[in-house]
C-alpha positions as a Markdown table, in Angstrom:
| # | Residue | x | y | z |
|---|---|---|---|---|
| 1 | Met | 10.3 | -14.2 | -10.1 |
| 2 | Asn | 11.5 | -13.4 | -7.1 |
| 3 | Lys | 9.9 | -15.1 | -4.6 |
| 4 | Arg | 10.2 | -12.5 | -1.4 |
| 5 | Ile | 8.0 | -9.7 | -3.6 |
| 6 | Val | 5.0 | -12.1 | -4.2 |
| 7 | Val | 4.6 | -13.5 | -0.3 |
| 8 | Thr | 4.7 | -9.6 | 0.4 |
| 9 | Ala | 2.6 | -8.9 | -2.2 |
| 10 | Ser | 0.4 | -12.0 | -2.1 |
| 11 | Ile | -0.2 | -11.3 | 2.0 |
| 12 | Phe | -1.3 | -7.5 | 1.3 |
| 13 | Gly | -3.4 | -8.4 | -1.8 |
| 14 | Leu | -5.6 | -10.6 | 1.4 |
| 15 | Leu | -4.8 | -8.0 | 3.8 |
| 16 | Ala | -7.3 | -5.6 | 1.0 |
| 17 | Val | -9.9 | -7.9 | 0.4 |
| 18 | Val | -10.2 | -8.4 | 3.8 |
| 19 | Ala | -10.7 | -5.0 | 4.4 |
| 20 | Gly | -12.8 | -4.3 | 1.7 |
| 21 | Ala | -15.0 | -6.4 | 1.8 |
| 22 | Phe | -14.9 | -5.3 | 6.5 |
| 23 | Gly | -15.7 | -1.5 | 4.9 |
| 24 | Ala | -18.0 | -2.5 | 2.2 |
| 25 | His | -20.3 | -4.9 | 5.1 |
| 26 | Gly | -18.8 | -4.4 | 8.5 |
| 27 | Leu | -18.3 | -1.2 | 8.2 |
| 28 | Lys | -21.0 | 0.6 | 7.0 |
| 29 | Pro | -23.6 | 1.3 | 8.8 |
| 30 | Tyr | -20.6 | 2.2 | 11.9 |
| 31 | Leu | -19.5 | 5.1 | 9.8 |
| 32 | Asp | -20.5 | 7.9 | 7.3 |
| 33 | Ala | -19.9 | 8.2 | 3.8 |
| 34 | Asp | -16.4 | 10.6 | 4.2 |
| 35 | Lys | -15.1 | 8.0 | 6.5 |
| 36 | Leu | -16.1 | 5.2 | 3.9 |
| 37 | Glu | -14.3 | 7.1 | 1.5 |
| 38 | Val | -11.1 | 7.4 | 2.8 |
| 39 | Trp | -11.1 | 3.1 | 3.8 |
| 40 | His | -11.9 | 2.6 | 0.5 |
| 41 | Thr | -9.4 | 4.8 | -0.4 |
| 42 | Ala | -7.0 | 3.4 | 1.6 |
| 43 | Val | -8.5 | -0.2 | 0.2 |
| 44 | Gln | -7.4 | 1.3 | -4.1 |
| 45 | Tyr | -4.1 | 2.3 | -2.4 |
| 46 | Gln | -2.6 | -1.1 | -1.8 |
| 47 | Phe | -4.5 | -2.6 | -4.2 |
| 48 | Tyr | -2.7 | -0.6 | -6.5 |
| 49 | His | 1.0 | -1.4 | -5.2 |
| 50 | Val | 0.2 | -5.1 | -5.5 |
| 51 | Phe | 0.2 | -5.1 | -8.9 |
| 52 | Ala | 3.1 | -2.7 | -8.2 |
| 53 | Leu | 4.9 | -5.8 | -6.4 |
| 54 | Leu | 3.5 | -8.7 | -8.3 |
| 55 | Phe | 5.5 | -6.7 | -11.3 |
| 56 | Leu | 8.2 | -5.8 | -9.8 |
| 57 | Ser | 8.3 | -9.5 | -9.4 |
| 58 | Thr | 8.4 | -10.1 | -12.5 |
| 59 | Ile | 12.2 | -8.4 | -12.9 |
| 60 | Ala | 13.3 | -9.3 | -10.0 |
| 61 | Arg | 15.1 | -11.2 | -11.8 |
| 62 | Thr | 18.7 | -9.7 | -12.0 |
| 63 | Lys | 20.3 | -8.7 | -9.0 |
| 64 | Asn | 19.8 | -4.7 | -9.1 |
| 65 | Asn | 19.9 | -2.9 | -5.5 |
| 66 | Leu | 17.0 | -0.7 | -7.3 |
| 67 | Ile | 14.3 | -3.8 | -7.5 |
| 68 | Thr | 15.1 | -4.5 | -3.5 |
| 69 | Thr | 14.8 | -0.3 | -2.7 |
| 70 | Thr | 11.5 | -0.2 | -5.1 |
| 71 | Tyr | 10.3 | -3.1 | -2.9 |
| 72 | Tyr | 10.1 | -1.2 | 0.4 |
| 73 | Leu | 9.0 | 2.1 | -0.6 |
| 74 | Phe | 6.0 | 0.4 | -1.4 |
| 75 | Thr | 6.0 | -1.8 | 0.5 |
| 76 | Val | 6.8 | 0.6 | 3.8 |
| 77 | Gly | 4.1 | 2.2 | 1.9 |
| 78 | Ile | 1.9 | 1.2 | 2.0 |
| 79 | Val | 1.8 | 0.5 | 5.5 |
| 80 | Phe | 2.1 | 3.9 | 6.5 |
| 81 | Phe | -0.3 | 5.7 | 3.7 |
| 82 | Ser | -3.0 | 2.2 | 3.7 |
| 83 | Gly | -2.7 | 1.8 | 7.3 |
| 84 | Ser | -2.4 | 4.7 | 8.5 |
| 85 | Leu | -5.9 | 5.8 | 6.1 |
| 86 | Tyr | -7.7 | 2.3 | 7.7 |
| 87 | Leu | -6.7 | 4.6 | 11.2 |
| 88 | Leu | -8.0 | 7.5 | 10.9 |
| 89 | Ala | -11.4 | 6.2 | 9.8 |
| 90 | Cys | -12.1 | 4.6 | 12.1 |
| 91 | Arg | -10.5 | 6.6 | 15.3 |
| 92 | Asp | -13.5 | 7.5 | 16.1 |
| 93 | Leu | -15.3 | 4.5 | 16.1 |
| 94 | Leu | -12.1 | 2.5 | 18.0 |
| 95 | Gly | -12.5 | 5.9 | 20.9 |
| 96 | Tyr | -8.9 | 7.2 | 19.5 |
| 97 | Ser | -9.5 | 10.9 | 19.5 |
| 98 | Trp | -5.3 | 11.2 | 19.3 |
| 99 | Leu | -5.1 | 9.1 | 16.3 |
| 100 | Ile | -5.6 | 12.4 | 14.5 |
| 101 | Tyr | -1.8 | 12.4 | 15.2 |
| 102 | Phe | -1.6 | 10.0 | 12.3 |
| 103 | Gly | -2.7 | 12.2 | 9.8 |
| 104 | Pro | 1.2 | 13.2 | 8.2 |
| 105 | Val | 2.3 | 9.8 | 7.8 |
| 106 | Thr | -0.7 | 9.5 | 4.6 |
| 107 | Pro | 1.7 | 12.2 | 3.1 |
| 108 | Leu | 4.6 | 10.7 | 4.1 |
| 109 | Gly | 3.3 | 6.7 | 2.4 |
| 110 | Gly | 2.0 | 9.2 | -0.5 |
| 111 | Leu | 5.3 | 9.8 | -1.1 |
| 112 | Leu | 7.3 | 6.6 | -0.5 |
| 113 | Phe | 5.0 | 5.4 | -4.0 |
| 114 | Ile | 5.6 | 8.3 | -6.1 |
| 115 | Ile | 9.6 | 7.9 | -5.1 |
| 116 | Gly | 8.6 | 3.8 | -5.5 |
| 117 | Trp | 7.3 | 4.8 | -8.7 |
| 118 | Ile | 10.8 | 6.3 | -10.1 |
| 119 | Thr | 13.0 | 3.7 | -8.9 |
| 120 | Leu | 11.3 | 1.5 | -10.7 |
| 121 | Ala | 11.2 | 3.3 | -13.8 |
| 122 | Met | 15.0 | 3.3 | -12.9 |
| 123 | Ala | 15.1 | -0.3 | -13.0 |
| 124 | Ala | 14.0 | -1.1 | -15.6 |
| 125 | Phe | 16.6 | 1.1 | -17.9 |
| 126 | Lys | 18.8 | -0.5 | -16.1 |
| 127 | Thr | 18.1 | -3.7 | -16.6 |
| 128 | Lys | 19.0 | -5.0 | -19.3 |
| 129 | Ala | 16.5 | -6.0 | -22.2 |
| 130 | Ala | 15.7 | -10.4 | -23.6 |
């Protein structure tokens, strides 16, 4: 088990629970259905990749640069993908219309997720089975 990966996953997991509860209870009166759906998507993908990080920590016992690369791809992917969606969902509420320019960050985060899944598979093939 890799402690750094578990701590990162724990922090992102905590934030996902808080964001999910905040979206369901705190933002519901202020955001329309479309923006709440965007918020929900951000929470959903953040959770998916928290679980991916936790799985990654179990195969991180061996020295493998692909595992480190996957860790960074998933971590930055969460920040870019989910983070940009959180901001975009709340841009009108915050009064920051310029946040529309964060739109291209979301697909970049998605691309990092895709590459992360590819490097995870490569890491698994490279890791010697017990």
